[in-house]
C-alpha positions, 0 to 999 in steps of 0.5 A: 535510475530517478524519481526526478518526473515525479518530483511536485507530482501527486502520490496517494498513500493509503494506511499511512498512519505507522508502518510502511506507509509511514516509512515510505510517505516520510521518503517520497516527501524528501524526494519532493513529491507531494502525498497524500496520506490517506487513514482512520488514525488522522491525527498519526498523519498531521503529526509526521507532516508536521515533522517534514514540514521542512521537506522537499516535498509535502504531506496532507493528510486525509481522513478516511475508512477504507472499508466505506466505499463513499468515504474512499471517492469523496476522498479521491475527488477531494484530492485531486480537486486540492493537489491535482491529478493523481501520479503515483497509488501506493495500495499499502492499507492492510489489515490480518485479524486474528481468524481461522476458517473451521468456526471463524468470526465473519466480521473477520473476513468481511474486514479483511476482504473490505481492506485489502481487497475490495479498498485496493480496488477502488482506490485503483479505479479512482487512481487511473480516473485521474491519470487517463482524465490527465493522460499522465505516465502515471505509476499504481504499486499494491503492496502485497505480501510473501503470503500472496504467494504462499500461504505460511505455518501461521495459526491466526491468518487463515483469510489474511493469504486469501487476500493477500492472492486475490492482490497477486491476480489482481495486478496482473490482470490489471496489468493486462487491461491497462496494456490492452487499453495501451494505457502509460501506468506501471502496475507493480507487486511489491511482495514482502516476507514479515515486516516489523510493525504494529499490525501484529500487535494492533490484530492479535490478542496477547497470546497470539503476537507473542509468535511472532515476537522474537521472529526475524523481519524487515524493517519498513524503510526497507520497504520504502527503500524498494518502493523509491526502487521501482518508481525510480525505472525508467519508461520503459521499464517495468517491474511486474513482481518484487519479492523481499525477504529478510537474509536467511529467512527459509520461508 
């Protein structure tokens, strides 16, 4: 169990400005990886880079709107040109704007699917192109959710679980494509239960967020620790799916 083979190599993390992305960037930089952090709120990533300037690795910020295909493609091109080929991709960025299906807001549906599904597919395609071109034994991790396996009773989260079900299917489809093409790339779906991040406050009304206020949840560092674990497995071991929940959670 070691991250040594990725030390000094490039790891791309989407949604690095807060939550799981921020915690993961910190964990990987401290272990010697070169992290490309993608976010719209790029000033947050730049501030974190300053905090980590004396660590073993290094964090670089890349301003990217993941709902825009051209920005994703140009960012990945810039990463490979300035930092080098990509060895690790962590598709972490995700949104879950409060909406429903009966009389929901189409713009919120589109935002959810563009960010949680299409951006993930585009980023994955671009990362694999870099890995293939450089014969890299890479690793791609999709940050999924337990709601990608069973919807929960949570008013306002009607479309989000569907986007995460898509991630579950996309992970397995990609694994089969990778193996069919005999590429030395691992693919993992990491499905946390409720994690205490800004996602609720950022996506829900004050009334909607109140329902989650006292709900026990995982810390972002818990998920970062699990990402480090998945990346540390030997080359012949691929964790297809890792589900992480707070002890005692019923579902």
